[in-house]
mmJSON file of the N, C-alpha and C atoms, coordinates in Angstrom:
{"data_MODEL":{"atom_site":{
"group_PDB":["ATOM","ATOM","ATOM","ATOM","ATOM","ATOM","ATOM","ATOM","ATOM","ATOM","ATOM","ATOM","ATOM","ATOM","ATOM","ATOM","ATOM","ATOM","ATOM","ATOM","ATOM","ATOM","ATOM","ATOM","ATOM","ATOM","ATOM","ATOM","ATOM","ATOM","ATOM","ATOM","ATOM","ATOM","ATOM","ATOM","ATOM","ATOM","ATOM","ATOM","ATOM","ATOM","ATOM","ATOM","ATOM","ATOM","ATOM","ATOM","ATOM","ATOM","ATOM","ATOM","ATOM","ATOM","ATOM","ATOM","ATOM","ATOM","ATOM","ATOM","ATOM","ATOM","ATOM","ATOM","ATOM","ATOM","ATOM","ATOM","ATOM","ATOM","ATOM","ATOM","ATOM","ATOM","ATOM","ATOM","ATOM","ATOM","ATOM","ATOM","ATOM","ATOM","ATOM","ATOM","ATOM","ATOM","ATOM","ATOM","ATOM","ATOM","ATOM","ATOM","ATOM","ATOM","ATOM","ATOM","ATOM","ATOM","ATOM","ATOM","ATOM","ATOM","ATOM","ATOM","ATOM","ATOM","ATOM","ATOM","ATOM","ATOM","ATOM","ATOM","ATOM","ATOM","ATOM","ATOM","ATOM","ATOM","ATOM","ATOM","ATOM","ATOM","ATOM","ATOM","ATOM","ATOM","ATOM","ATOM","ATOM","ATOM","ATOM","ATOM","ATOM","ATOM","ATOM","ATOM","ATOM","ATOM","ATOM","ATOM","ATOM","ATOM","ATOM","ATOM","ATOM","ATOM","ATOM","ATOM","ATOM","ATOM","ATOM","ATOM","ATOM","ATOM","ATOM","ATOM","ATOM","ATOM","ATOM","ATOM","ATOM","ATOM","ATOM","ATOM","ATOM","ATOM","ATOM","ATOM","ATOM","ATOM","ATOM","ATOM","ATOM","ATOM","ATOM","ATOM","ATOM","ATOM","ATOM","ATOM","ATOM","ATOM","ATOM","ATOM","ATOM","ATOM","ATOM","ATOM","ATOM","ATOM","ATOM","ATOM","ATOM","ATOM","ATOM","ATOM","ATOM","ATOM","ATOM","ATOM","ATOM","ATOM","ATOM","ATOM","ATOM","ATOM","ATOM","ATOM","ATOM","ATOM","ATOM","ATOM","ATOM","ATOM","ATOM","ATOM","ATOM","ATOM","ATOM","ATOM","ATOM","ATOM","ATOM","ATOM","ATOM","ATOM","ATOM","ATOM","ATOM","ATOM","ATOM","ATOM","ATOM","ATOM"],
"id":[1,2,3,4,5,6,7,8,9,10,11,12,13,14,15,16,17,18,19,20,21,22,23,24,25,26,27,28,29,30,31,32,33,34,35,36,37,38,39,40,41,42,43,44,45,46,47,48,49,50,51,52,53,54,55,56,57,58,59,60,61,62,63,64,65,66,67,68,69,70,71,72,73,74,75,76,77,78,79,80,81,82,83,84,85,86,87,88,89,90,91,92,93,94,95,96,97,98,99,100,101,102,103,104,105,106,107,108,109,110,111,112,113,114,115,116,117,118,119,120,121,122,123,124,125,126,127,128,129,130,131,132,133,134,135,136,137,138,139,140,141,142,143,144,145,146,147,148,149,150,151,152,153,154,155,156,157,158,159,160,161,162,163,164,165,166,167,168,169,170,171,172,173,174,175,176,177,178,179,180,181,182,183,184,185,186,187,188,189,190,191,192,193,194,195,196,197,198,199,200,201,202,203,204,205,206,207,208,209,210,211,212,213,214,215,216,217,218,219,220,221,222,223,224,225,226,227,228,229,230,231,232,233,234],
"type_symbol":["N","C","C","N","C","C","N","C","C","N","C","C","N","C","C","N","C","C","N","C","C","N","C","C","N","C","C","N","C","C","N","C","C","N","C","C","N","C","C","N","C","C","N","C","C","N","C","C","N","C","C","N","C","C","N","C","C","N","C","C","N","C","C","N","C","C","N","C","C","N","C","C","N","C","C","N","C","C","N","C","C","N","C","C","N","C","C","N","C","C","N","C","C","N","C","C","N","C","C","N","C","C","N","C","C","N","C","C","N","C","C","N","C","C","N","C","C","N","C","C","N","C","C","N","C","C","N","C","C","N","C","C","N","C","C","N","C","C","N","C","C","N","C","C","N","C","C","N","C","C","N","C","C","N","C","C","N","C","C","N","C","C","N","C","C","N","C","C","N","C","C","N","C","C","N","C","C","N","C","C","N","C","C","N","C","C","N","C","C","N","C","C","N","C","C","N","C","C","N","C","C","N","C","C","N","C","C","N","C","C","N","C","C","N","C","C","N","C","C","N","C","C","N","C","C","N","C","C","N","C","C","N","C","C"],
"label_atom_id":["N","CA","C","N","CA","C","N","CA","C","N","CA","C","N","CA","C","N","CA","C","N","CA","C","N","CA","C","N","CA","C","N","CA","C","N","CA","C","N","CA","C","N","CA","C","N","CA","C","N","CA","C","N","CA","C","N","CA","C","N","CA","C","N","CA","C","N","CA","C","N","CA","C","N","CA","C","N","CA","C","N","CA","C","N","CA","C","N","CA","C","N","CA","C","N","CA","C","N","CA","C","N","CA","C","N","CA","C","N","CA","C","N","CA","C","N","CA","C","N","CA","C","N","CA","C","N","CA","C","N","CA","C","N","CA","C","N","CA","C","N","CA","C","N","CA","C","N","CA","C","N","CA","C","N","CA","C","N","CA","C","N","CA","C","N","CA","C","N","CA","C","N","CA","C","N","CA","C","N","CA","C","N","CA","C","N","CA","C","N","CA","C","N","CA","C","N","CA","C","N","CA","C","N","CA","C","N","CA","C","N","CA","C","N","CA","C","N","CA","C","N","CA","C","N","CA","C","N","CA","C","N","CA","C","N","CA","C","N","CA","C","N","CA","C","N","CA","C","N","CA","C","N","CA","C","N","CA","C","N","CA","C","N","CA","C","N","CA","C","N","CA","C"],
"label_alt_id":[null,null,null,null,null,null,null,null,null,null,null,null,null,null,null,null,null,null,null,null,null,null,null,null,null,null,null,null,null,null,null,null,null,null,null,null,null,null,null,null,null,null,null,null,null,null,null,null,null,null,null,null,null,null,null,null,null,null,null,null,null,null,null,null,null,null,null,null,null,null,null,null,null,null,null,null,null,null,null,null,null,null,null,null,null,null,null,null,null,null,null,null,null,null,null,null,null,null,null,null,null,null,null,null,null,null,null,null,null,null,null,null,null,null,null,null,null,null,null,null,null,null,null,null,null,null,null,null,null,null,null,null,null,null,null,null,null,null,null,null,null,null,null,null,null,null,null,null,null,null,null,null,null,null,null,null,null,null,null,null,null,null,null,null,null,null,null,null,null,null,null,null,null,null,null,null,null,null,null,null,null,null,null,null,null,null,null,null,null,null,null,null,null,null,null,null,null,null,null,null,null,null,null,null,null,null,null,null,null,null,null,null,null,null,null,null,null,null,null,null,null,null,null,null,null,null,null,null,null,null,null,null,null,null],
"label_comp_id":["UNK","UNK","UNK","UNK","UNK","UNK","UNK","UNK","UNK","UNK","UNK","UNK","UNK","UNK","UNK","UNK","UNK","UNK","UNK","UNK","UNK","UNK","UNK","UNK","UNK","UNK","UNK","UNK","UNK","UNK","UNK","UNK","UNK","UNK","UNK","UNK","UNK","UNK","UNK","UNK","UNK","UNK","UNK","UNK","UNK","UNK","UNK","UNK","UNK","UNK","UNK","UNK","UNK","UNK","UNK","UNK","UNK","UNK","UNK","UNK","UNK","UNK","UNK","UNK","UNK","UNK","UNK","UNK","UNK","UNK","UNK","UNK","UNK","UNK","UNK","UNK","UNK","UNK","UNK","UNK","UNK","UNK","UNK","UNK","UNK","UNK","UNK","UNK","UNK","UNK","UNK","UNK","UNK","UNK","UNK","UNK","UNK","UNK","UNK","UNK","UNK","UNK","UNK","UNK","UNK","UNK","UNK","UNK","UNK","UNK","UNK","UNK","UNK","UNK","UNK","UNK","UNK","UNK","UNK","UNK","UNK","UNK","UNK","UNK","UNK","UNK","UNK","UNK","UNK","UNK","UNK","UNK","UNK","UNK","UNK","UNK","UNK","UNK","UNK","UNK","UNK","UNK","UNK","UNK","UNK","UNK","UNK","UNK","UNK","UNK","UNK","UNK","UNK","UNK","UNK","UNK","UNK","UNK","UNK","UNK","UNK","UNK","UNK","UNK","UNK","UNK","UNK","UNK","UNK","UNK","UNK","UNK","UNK","UNK","UNK","UNK","UNK","UNK","UNK","UNK","UNK","UNK","UNK","UNK","UNK","UNK","UNK","UNK","UNK","UNK","UNK","UNK","UNK","UNK","UNK","UNK","UNK","UNK","UNK","UNK","UNK","UNK","UNK","UNK","UNK","UNK","UNK","UNK","UNK","UNK","UNK","UNK","UNK","UNK","UNK","UNK","UNK","UNK","UNK","UNK","UNK","UNK","UNK","UNK","UNK","UNK","UNK","UNK","UNK","UNK","UNK","UNK","UNK","UNK"],
"label_asym_id":["A","A","A","A","A","A","A","A","A","A","A","A","A","A","A","A","A","A","A","A","A","A","A","A","A","A","A","A","A","A","A","A","A","A","A","A","A","A","A","A","A","A","A","A","A","A","A","A","A","A","A","A","A","A","A","A","A","A","A","A","A","A","A","A","A","A","A","A","A","A","A","A","A","A","A","A","A","A","A","A","A","A","A","A","A","A","A","A","A","A","A","A","A","A","A","A","A","A","A","A","A","A","A","A","A","A","A","A","A","A","A","A","A","A","A","A","A","A","A","A","A","A","A","A","A","A","A","A","A","A","A","A","A","A","A","A","A","A","A","A","A","A","A","A","A","A","A","A","A","A","A","A","A","A","A","A","A","A","A","A","A","A","A","A","A","A","A","A","A","A","A","A","A","A","A","A","A","A","A","A","A","A","A","A","A","A","A","A","A","A","A","A","A","A","A","A","A","A","A","A","A","A","A","A","A","A","A","A","A","A","A","A","A","A","A","A","A","A","A","A","A","A","A","A","A","A","A","A","A","A","A","A","A","A"],
"label_entity_id":["1","1","1","1","1","1","1","1","1","1","1","1","1","1","1","1","1","1","1","1","1","1","1","1","1","1","1","1","1","1","1","1","1","1","1","1","1","1","1","1","1","1","1","1","1","1","1","1","1","1","1","1","1","1","1","1","1","1","1","1","1","1","1","1","1","1","1","1","1","1","1","1","1","1","1","1","1","1","1","1","1","1","1","1","1","1","1","1","1","1","1","1","1","1","1","1","1","1","1","1","1","1","1","1","1","1","1","1","1","1","1","1","1","1","1","1","1","1","1","1","1","1","1","1","1","1","1","1","1","1","1","1","1","1","1","1","1","1","1","1","1","1","1","1","1","1","1","1","1","1","1","1","1","1","1","1","1","1","1","1","1","1","1","1","1","1","1","1","1","1","1","1","1","1","1","1","1","1","1","1","1","1","1","1","1","1","1","1","1","1","1","1","1","1","1","1","1","1","1","1","1","1","1","1","1","1","1","1","1","1","1","1","1","1","1","1","1","1","1","1","1","1","1","1","1","1","1","1","1","1","1","1","1","1"],
"label_seq_id":[1,1,1,2,2,2,3,3,3,4,4,4,5,5,5,6,6,6,7,7,7,8,8,8,9,9,9,10,10,10,11,11,11,12,12,12,13,13,13,14,14,14,15,15,15,16,16,16,17,17,17,18,18,18,19,19,19,20,20,20,21,21,21,22,22,22,23,23,23,24,24,24,25,25,25,26,26,26,27,27,27,28,28,28,29,29,29,30,30,30,31,31,31,32,32,32,33,33,33,34,34,34,35,35,35,36,36,36,37,37,37,38,38,38,39,39,39,40,40,40,41,41,41,42,42,42,43,43,43,44,44,44,45,45,45,46,46,46,47,47,47,48,48,48,49,49,49,50,50,50,51,51,51,52,52,52,53,53,53,54,54,54,55,55,55,56,56,56,57,57,57,58,58,58,59,59,59,60,60,60,61,61,61,62,62,62,63,63,63,64,64,64,65,65,65,66,66,66,67,67,67,68,68,68,69,69,69,70,70,70,71,71,71,72,72,72,73,73,73,74,74,74,75,75,75,76,76,76,77,77,77,78,78,78],
"pdbx_PDB_ins_code":[null,null,null,null,null,null,null,null,null,null,null,null,null,null,null,null,null,null,null,null,null,null,null,null,null,null,null,null,null,null,null,null,null,null,null,null,null,null,null,null,null,null,null,null,null,null,null,null,null,null,null,null,null,null,null,null,null,null,null,null,null,null,null,null,null,null,null,null,null,null,null,null,null,null,null,null,null,null,null,null,null,null,null,null,null,null,null,null,null,null,null,null,null,null,null,null,null,null,null,null,null,null,null,null,null,null,null,null,null,null,null,null,null,null,null,null,null,null,null,null,null,null,null,null,null,null,null,null,null,null,null,null,null,null,null,null,null,null,null,null,null,null,null,null,null,null,null,null,null,null,null,null,null,null,null,null,null,null,null,null,null,null,null,null,null,null,null,null,null,null,null,null,null,null,null,null,null,null,null,null,null,null,null,null,null,null,null,null,null,null,null,null,null,null,null,null,null,null,null,null,null,null,null,null,null,null,null,null,null,null,null,null,null,null,null,null,null,null,null,null,null,null,null,null,null,null,null,null,null,null,null,null,null,null],
"Cartn_x":[-144.383,-145.994,-147.026,-147.686,-148.657,-150.562,-151.076,-152.432,-153.373,-154.207,-155.113,-156.211,-157.266,-158.878,-159.552,-160.276,-160.968,-162.606,-163.427,-164.834,-165.176,-166.079,-166.776,-168.074,-168.785,-170.36,-170.552,-171.851,-172.573,-174.11,-174.163,-175.456,-175.992,-177.233,-177.658,-177.858,-177.848,-177.909,-178.961,-179.174,-179.881,-179.528,-178.102,-177.724,-176.526,-176.144,-175.33,-175.539,-174.07,-173.358,-172.65,-172.812,-171.383,-170.957,-169.768,-168.741,-167.785,-167.758,-166.73,-166.248,-164.73,-164.108,-164.219,-164.889,-165.138,-163.686,-162.918,-161.754,-160.744,-160.71,-159.78,-160.502,-161.709,-162.711,-162.597,-162.209,-161.918,-163.756,-163.551,-164.949,-164.99,-165.654,-165.699,-166.975,-167.783,-168.545,-168.884,-169.897,-169.857,-171.255,-171.691,-172.609,-173.62,-172.724,-173.142,-172.441,-173.09,-172.039,-170.723,-170.792,-169.666,-168.379,-168.812,-168.139,-167.62,-168.991,-168.251,-167.229,-167.828,-166.57,-165.102,-164.927,-163.858,-163.338,-163.653,-163.441,-162.683,-163.481,-163.197,-161.7,-161.815,-160.809,-159.23,-159.389,-158.358,-157.773,-159.367,-158.839,-158.344,-158.646,-158.115,-156.453,-155.749,-154.702,-153.785,-154.5,-153.951,-153.62,-154.616,-154.471,-153.29,-153.272,-152.036,-151.041,-150.863,-149.765,-149.082,-150.066,-149.744,-149.166,-149.939,-149.678,-148.442,-147.915,-146.376,-145.298,-145.525,-145.099,-144.479,-145.593,-145.775,-145.209,-144.774,-144.93,-145.612,-147.096,-148.366,-149.051,-148.356,-149.081,-148.933,-148.191,-148.121,-149.59,-149.816,-150.802,-152.503,-152.511,-153.498,-153.617,-152.512,-152.351,-153.136,-153.374,-154.255,-155.528,-155.915,-157.703,-157.944,-156.668,-156.784,-156.562,-155.665,-155.634,-155.985,-157.227,-157.87,-158.414,-158.99,-159.928,-160.927,-161.278,-162.669,-163.368,-164.23,-164.486,-166.422,-166.842,-168.67,-169.304,-170.392,-171.076,-172.33,-172.93,-174.45,-175.364,-176.596,-177.144,-177.921,-178.333,-179.189,-180.278,-181.293,-181.774,-182.182,-182.352,-182.912,-183.909,-184.87,-186.398,-186.33,-186.65,-186.566,-187.954],
"Cartn_y":[-13.856,-13.409,-14.364,-14.339,-15.532,-14.634,-15.591,-14.967,-16.035,-15.067,-15.522,-15.41,-15.782,-16.546,-16.436,-15.362,-15.198,-14.99,-15.748,-15.37,-14.034,-13.312,-12.084,-12.577,-12.199,-12.465,-10.656,-10.656,-9.227,-8.887,-8.696,-8.599,-7.056,-6.578,-5.476,-4.627,-3.927,-3.528,-2.288,-1.712,-0.333,0.541,0.856,1.825,1.719,0.542,0.48,-1.382,-1.681,-3.064,-3.746,-4.482,-5.499,-6.222,-6.255,-7.21,-8.154,-9.532,-10.659,-11.455,-11.435,-12.859,-14.039,-14.827,-16.314,-16.517,-16.533,-17.364,-16.502,-15.351,-14.655,-13.721,-13.863,-13.379,-11.658,-11.343,-9.797,-9.565,-7.766,-7.487,-6.197,-5.629,-4.011,-3.857,-2.484,-1.99,-1.035,-0.771,0.69,1.126,1.806,2.559,1.644,0.727,0.559,-0.968,-1.6,-3.229,-2.83,-2.601,-2.168,-1.452,-0.532,0.531,-1.048,-1.539,-2.831,-3.635,-3.908,-4.8,-4.525,-3.45,-2.626,-2.544,-2.127,-1.261,-2.97,-4.031,-5.27,-5.565,-5.667,-5.871,-5.339,-3.693,-2.918,-3.647,-4.263,-4.659,-5.97,-6.535,-8.054,-7.609,-7.005,-6.983,-6.328,-5.049,-5.082,-6.133,-7.252,-8.107,-9.106,-9.268,-9.934,-9.48,-8.177,-7.715,-7.818,-8.014,-7.968,-8.954,-10.407,-11.832,-12.289,-11.353,-11.726,-11.145,-9.637,-9.315,-10.118,-10.535,-11.447,-13.212,-13.384,-14.853,-16.095,-15.017,-16.274,-16.135,-16.063,-16.178,-17.697,-18.556,-19.959,-20.514,-19.914,-20.796,-20.475,-19.275,-19.069,-19.661,-19.47,-19.754,-20.561,-21.707,-23.036,-22.73,-21.818,-21.453,-20.457,-20.077,-18.58,-19.281,-20.714,-20.981,-21.916,-22.552,-23.938,-23.703,-24.448,-24.058,-24.789,-26.015,-25.955,-25.191,-24.301,-23.782,-23.903,-23.606,-24.23,-23.012,-22.493,-21.756,-22.23,-22.194,-22.318,-21.946,-21.594,-21.154,-22.169,-22.256,-22.546,-21.793,-22.495,-22.313,-23.114,-21.831,-22.262,-21.862,-22.694,-22.68,-22.394,-20.79,-20.921,-20.281],
"Cartn_z":[78.917,79.157,79.189,80.395,80.17,80.05,79.692,79.67,80.46,81.086,82.425,81.938,82.286,81.692,82.957,83.219,84.406,84.244,85.37,84.94,85.491,84.932,85.221,85.326,86.292,86.885,87.36,86.676,86.764,87.351,88.237,88.384,89.014,89.023,89.18,90.489,91.104,92.606,92.382,93.414,93.412,92.821,93.14,92.639,91.299,90.585,89.813,89.542,89.259,89.062,89.403,89.817,90.771,89.594,89.975,88.846,89.882,89.705,90.455,89.691,89.876,89.504,90.779,90.462,91.581,91.445,90.689,91.046,92.032,92.15,92.587,93.869,93.981,94.955,94.916,93.685,93.702,92.922,93.562,93.27,93.045,91.73,91.797,91.027,90.784,90.363,89.438,89.027,88.07,88.057,86.815,86.564,85.682,84.872,83.375,83.602,83.035,82.842,82.506,81.321,81.031,81.593,82.341,83.717,84.806,85.104,86.141,85.517,84.234,84.053,83.215,83.128,83.137,84.61,85.431,86.644,87.262,86.604,87.687,86.899,85.605,84.82,85.49,85.681,86.725,87.992,88.762,89.73,89.609,88.677,88.824,88.2,87.458,87.033,88.257,89.271,90.467,91.301,91.675,92.174,91.765,90.196,89.963,90.162,89.971,89.885,91.63,92.573,93.698,94.236,93.353,93.732,93.642,92.295,91.902,92.547,93.011,94.3,95.262,95.531,96.823,96.828,95.387,95.262,95.076,94.975,94.755,93.498,92.693,91.357,91.229,91.305,91.197,92.256,92.829,93.816,93.222,92.181,91.647,90.137,89.602,88.063,87.507,88.119,87.538,87.229,88.228,87.81,87.335,86.507,85.457,84.465,84.132,82.828,82.514,83.096,82.759,81.554,81.017,79.702,80.249,81.417,82.097,83.163,82.233,83.356,83.288,84.259,84.107,84.588,84.971,85.608,85.254,86.439,86.366,87.814,87.72,88.255,89.016,90.528,91.186,92.728,92.357,93.745,95.022,96.1,97.346,97.817,98.152,98.531,99.898,100.462,101.97,102.736],
"occupancy":[1.0,1.0,1.0,1.0,1.0,1.0,1.0,1.0,1.0,1.0,1.0,1.0,1.0,1.0,1.0,1.0,1.0,1.0,1.0,1.0,1.0,1.0,1.0,1.0,1.0,1.0,1.0,1.0,1.0,1.0,1.0,1.0,1.0,1.0,1.0,1.0,1.0,1.0,1.0,1.0,1.0,1.0,1.0,1.0,1.0,1.0,1.0,1.0,1.0,1.0,1.0,1.0,1.0,1.0,1.0,1.0,1.0,1.0,1.0,1.0,1.0,1.0,1.0,1.0,1.0,1.0,1.0,1.0,1.0,1.0,1.0,1.0,1.0,1.0,1.0,1.0,1.0,1.0,1.0,1.0,1.0,1.0,1.0,1.0,1.0,1.0,1.0,1.0,1.0,1.0,1.0,1.0,1.0,1.0,1.0,1.0,1.0,1.0,1.0,1.0,1.0,1.0,1.0,1.0,1.0,1.0,1.0,1.0,1.0,1.0,1.0,1.0,1.0,1.0,1.0,1.0,1.0,1.0,1.0,1.0,1.0,1.0,1.0,1.0,1.0,1.0,1.0,1.0,1.0,1.0,1.0,1.0,1.0,1.0,1.0,1.0,1.0,1.0,1.0,1.0,1.0,1.0,1.0,1.0,1.0,1.0,1.0,1.0,1.0,1.0,1.0,1.0,1.0,1.0,1.0,1.0,1.0,1.0,1.0,1.0,1.0,1.0,1.0,1.0,1.0,1.0,1.0,1.0,1.0,1.0,1.0,1.0,1.0,1.0,1.0,1.0,1.0,1.0,1.0,1.0,1.0,1.0,1.0,1.0,1.0,1.0,1.0,1.0,1.0,1.0,1.0,1.0,1.0,1.0,1.0,1.0,1.0,1.0,1.0,1.0,1.0,1.0,1.0,1.0,1.0,1.0,1.0,1.0,1.0,1.0,1.0,1.0,1.0,1.0,1.0,1.0,1.0,1.0,1.0,1.0,1.0,1.0,1.0,1.0,1.0,1.0,1.0,1.0,1.0,1.0,1.0,1.0,1.0,1.0],
"B_iso_or_equiv":[0.0,0.0,0.0,0.0,0.0,0.0,0.0,0.0,0.0,0.0,0.0,0.0,0.0,0.0,0.0,0.0,0.0,0.0,0.0,0.0,0.0,0.0,0.0,0.0,0.0,0.0,0.0,0.0,0.0,0.0,0.0,0.0,0.0,0.0,0.0,0.0,0.0,0.0,0.0,0.0,0.0,0.0,0.0,0.0,0.0,0.0,0.0,0.0,0.0,0.0,0.0,0.0,0.0,0.0,0.0,0.0,0.0,0.0,0.0,0.0,0.0,0.0,0.0,0.0,0.0,0.0,0.0,0.0,0.0,0.0,0.0,0.0,0.0,0.0,0.0,0.0,0.0,0.0,0.0,0.0,0.0,0.0,0.0,0.0,0.0,0.0,0.0,0.0,0.0,0.0,0.0,0.0,0.0,0.0,0.0,0.0,0.0,0.0,0.0,0.0,0.0,0.0,0.0,0.0,0.0,0.0,0.0,0.0,0.0,0.0,0.0,0.0,0.0,0.0,0.0,0.0,0.0,0.0,0.0,0.0,0.0,0.0,0.0,0.0,0.0,0.0,0.0,0.0,0.0,0.0,0.0,0.0,0.0,0.0,0.0,0.0,0.0,0.0,0.0,0.0,0.0,0.0,0.0,0.0,0.0,0.0,0.0,0.0,0.0,0.0,0.0,0.0,0.0,0.0,0.0,0.0,0.0,0.0,0.0,0.0,0.0,0.0,0.0,0.0,0.0,0.0,0.0,0.0,0.0,0.0,0.0,0.0,0.0,0.0,0.0,0.0,0.0,0.0,0.0,0.0,0.0,0.0,0.0,0.0,0.0,0.0,0.0,0.0,0.0,0.0,0.0,0.0,0.0,0.0,0.0,0.0,0.0,0.0,0.0,0.0,0.0,0.0,0.0,0.0,0.0,0.0,0.0,0.0,0.0,0.0,0.0,0.0,0.0,0.0,0.0,0.0,0.0,0.0,0.0,0.0,0.0,0.0,0.0,0.0,0.0,0.0,0.0,0.0,0.0,0.0,0.0,0.0,0.0,0.0],
"pdbx_formal_charge":[null,null,null,null,null,null,null,null,null,null,null,null,null,null,null,null,null,null,null,null,null,null,null,null,null,null,null,null,null,null,null,null,null,null,null,null,null,null,null,null,null,null,null,null,null,null,null,null,null,null,null,null,null,null,null,null,null,null,null,null,null,null,null,null,null,null,null,null,null,null,null,null,null,null,null,null,null,null,null,null,null,null,null,null,null,null,null,null,null,null,null,null,null,null,null,null,null,null,null,null,null,null,null,null,null,null,null,null,null,null,null,null,null,null,null,null,null,null,null,null,null,null,null,null,null,null,null,null,null,null,null,null,null,null,null,null,null,null,null,null,null,null,null,null,null,null,null,null,null,null,null,null,null,null,null,null,null,null,null,null,null,null,null,null,null,null,null,null,null,null,null,null,null,null,null,null,null,null,null,null,null,null,null,null,null,null,null,null,null,null,null,null,null,null,null,null,null,null,null,null,null,null,null,null,null,null,null,null,null,null,null,null,null,null,null,null,null,null,null,null,null,null,null,null,null,null,null,null,null,null,null,null,null,null],
"auth_seq_id":[1,1,1,2,2,2,3,3,3,4,4,4,5,5,5,6,6,6,7,7,7,8,8,8,9,9,9,10,10,10,11,11,11,12,12,12,13,13,13,14,14,14,15,15,15,16,16,16,17,17,17,18,18,18,19,19,19,20,20,20,21,21,21,22,22,22,23,23,23,24,24,24,25,25,25,26,26,26,27,27,27,28,28,28,29,29,29,30,30,30,31,31,31,32,32,32,33,33,33,34,34,34,35,35,35,36,36,36,37,37,37,38,38,38,39,39,39,40,40,40,41,41,41,42,42,42,43,43,43,44,44,44,45,45,45,46,46,46,47,47,47,48,48,48,49,49,49,50,50,50,51,51,51,52,52,52,53,53,53,54,54,54,55,55,55,56,56,56,57,57,57,58,58,58,59,59,59,60,60,60,61,61,61,62,62,62,63,63,63,64,64,64,65,65,65,66,66,66,67,67,67,68,68,68,69,69,69,70,70,70,71,71,71,72,72,72,73,73,73,74,74,74,75,75,75,76,76,76,77,77,77,78,78,78],
"auth_comp_id":["UNK","UNK","UNK","UNK","UNK","UNK","UNK","UNK","UNK","UNK","UNK","UNK","UNK","UNK","UNK","UNK","UNK","UNK","UNK","UNK","UNK","UNK","UNK","UNK","UNK","UNK","UNK","UNK","UNK","UNK","UNK","UNK","UNK","UNK","UNK","UNK","UNK","UNK","UNK","UNK","UNK","UNK","UNK","UNK","UNK","UNK","UNK","UNK","UNK","UNK","UNK","UNK","UNK","UNK","UNK","UNK","UNK","UNK","UNK","UNK","UNK","UNK","UNK","UNK","UNK","UNK","UNK","UNK","UNK","UNK","UNK","UNK","UNK","UNK","UNK","UNK","UNK","UNK","UNK","UNK","UNK","UNK","UNK","UNK","UNK","UNK","UNK","UNK","UNK","UNK","UNK","UNK","UNK","UNK","UNK","UNK","UNK","UNK","UNK","UNK","UNK","UNK","UNK","UNK","UNK","UNK","UNK","UNK","UNK","UNK","UNK","UNK","UNK","UNK","UNK","UNK","UNK","UNK","UNK","UNK","UNK","UNK","UNK","UNK","UNK","UNK","UNK","UNK","UNK","UNK","UNK","UNK","UNK","UNK","UNK","UNK","UNK","UNK","UNK","UNK","UNK","UNK","UNK","UNK","UNK","UNK","UNK","UNK","UNK","UNK","UNK","UNK","UNK","UNK","UNK","UNK","UNK","UNK","UNK","UNK","UNK","UNK","UNK","UNK","UNK","UNK","UNK","UNK","UNK","UNK","UNK","UNK","UNK","UNK","UNK","UNK","UNK","UNK","UNK","UNK","UNK","UNK","UNK","UNK","UNK","UNK","UNK","UNK","UNK","UNK","UNK","UNK","UNK","UNK","UNK","UNK","UNK","UNK","UNK","UNK","UNK","UNK","UNK","UNK","UNK","UNK","UNK","UNK","UNK","UNK","UNK","UNK","UNK","UNK","UNK","UNK","UNK","UNK","UNK","UNK","UNK","UNK","UNK","UNK","UNK","UNK","UNK","UNK","UNK","UNK","UNK","UNK","UNK","UNK"],
"auth_asym_id":["A","A","A","A","A","A","A","A","A","A","A","A","A","A","A","A","A","A","A","A","A","A","A","A","A","A","A","A","A","A","A","A","A","A","A","A","A","A","A","A","A","A","A","A","A","A","A","A","A","A","A","A","A","A","A","A","A","A","A","A","A","A","A","A","A","A","A","A","A","A","A","A","A","A","A","A","A","A","A","A","A","A","A","A","A","A","A","A","A","A","A","A","A","A","A","A","A","A","A","A","A","A","A","A","A","A","A","A","A","A","A","A","A","A","A","A","A","A","A","A","A","A","A","A","A","A","A","A","A","A","A","A","A","A","A","A","A","A","A","A","A","A","A","A","A","A","A","A","A","A","A","A","A","A","A","A","A","A","A","A","A","A","A","A","A","A","A","A","A","A","A","A","A","A","A","A","A","A","A","A","A","A","A","A","A","A","A","A","A","A","A","A","A","A","A","A","A","A","A","A","A","A","A","A","A","A","A","A","A","A","A","A","A","A","A","A","A","A","A","A","A","A","A","A","A","A","A","A","A","A","A","A","A","A"],
"auth_atom_id":["N","CA","C","N","CA","C","N","CA","C","N","CA","C","N","CA","C","N","CA","C","N","CA","C","N","CA","C","N","CA","C","N","CA","C","N","CA","C","N","CA","C","N","CA","C","N","CA","C","N","CA","C","N","CA","C","N","CA","C","N","CA","C","N","CA","C","N","CA","C","N","CA","C","N","CA","C","N","CA","C","N","CA","C","N","CA","C","N","CA","C","N","CA","C","N","CA","C","N","CA","C","N","CA","C","N","CA","C","N","CA","C","N","CA","C","N","CA","C","N","CA","C","N","CA","C","N","CA","C","N","CA","C","N","CA","C","N","CA","C","N","CA","C","N","CA","C","N","CA","C","N","CA","C","N","CA","C","N","CA","C","N","CA","C","N","CA","C","N","CA","C","N","CA","C","N","CA","C","N","CA","C","N","CA","C","N","CA","C","N","CA","C","N","CA","C","N","CA","C","N","CA","C","N","CA","C","N","CA","C","N","CA","C","N","CA","C","N","CA","C","N","CA","C","N","CA","C","N","CA","C","N","CA","C","N","CA","C","N","CA","C","N","CA","C","N","CA","C","N","CA","C","N","CA","C","N","CA","C","N","CA","C","N","CA","C","N","CA","C","N","CA","C"],
"pdbx_PDB_model_num":[1,1,1,1,1,1,1,1,1,1,1,1,1,1,1,1,1,1,1,1,1,1,1,1,1,1,1,1,1,1,1,1,1,1,1,1,1,1,1,1,1,1,1,1,1,1,1,1,1,1,1,1,1,1,1,1,1,1,1,1,1,1,1,1,1,1,1,1,1,1,1,1,1,1,1,1,1,1,1,1,1,1,1,1,1,1,1,1,1,1,1,1,1,1,1,1,1,1,1,1,1,1,1,1,1,1,1,1,1,1,1,1,1,1,1,1,1,1,1,1,1,1,1,1,1,1,1,1,1,1,1,1,1,1,1,1,1,1,1,1,1,1,1,1,1,1,1,1,1,1,1,1,1,1,1,1,1,1,1,1,1,1,1,1,1,1,1,1,1,1,1,1,1,1,1,1,1,1,1,1,1,1,1,1,1,1,1,1,1,1,1,1,1,1,1,1,1,1,1,1,1,1,1,1,1,1,1,1,1,1,1,1,1,1,1,1,1,1,1,1,1,1,1,1,1,1,1,1,1,1,1,1,1,1]
}}}
């Protein structure tokens, strides 16, 4: 059994919260932050099951197992 470590980004929108895993490009949502995170976990699990079935898990494994992950915020002024 492999352990995958993925990043969760959550932001507020007008009618709830959006959650996204940038490593996989998978997103979900919920009425609260915890709902959005839990729904994203389910979406990531389904994504990984599908990737395994299609033989694509090796292509994404490194991004989910590396211990060096960094996040930052940047601004663009327009």
